[in-house]
C-alpha angles and dihedrals in degrees: 000000000000117000115212124195109250129214112242110289097014109129131149111254098187141349125279089230090065093064125086112264090252094051090046088054091052089053090047092054092045090054092047090051089052089057091065127223095353092053094043089053090053091050090052093047093050094047093044089053091055103033105027128255102290099042094037092054091046093050090048089053091049091048092052092046089053093050092044090054091051091049094047101040103025121126086240137348114292116248104235125175121216119273110271095036113135096211127066132213125232089252092054091048091048092048093049090048091050092053092044092051091048091048089052087052091241089145100171093050090046090050091054091050091048092050088061089059110032143027115283094245091057095046098088091052091048091050092049093051093042090051093050095045095040095049092047094048089047088051091051089054091050091048091051090050093047097051110115113251120223110271115254115226093197114113096005119128123221112235118203 
């Protein structure tokens, strides 16, 4: 296990494996964004691989705008663990929940979650970006699941 120095107050509250796969992906992308240009490039590559070049790039831009807003207008800096960490902080869990609620179009619940993180005047913008990014990332998961898998010829009988 790798031990990373933590900013004051940053402590894992649960394990990443306890989140839904979609919420874990939101945390993954938040951590990549925190890494800077290298991480942002990885976000773009992953989304482009699932959604195609134009949409993937656009969703990556929306994601980064969302994270930038939270960083700029947040009540305090978010506590974000390094990519690859198995635990998650309360801030990461709250962020993932906010995006998940927005992606489920549970606007009022998402607004409440956003109010815990940013100023009230920024909340509608955060919800709009979270909805766009969350729905698109959710769509990319569904597209990946729906892709046809190569047919296996094992155990199939030839009928003539």
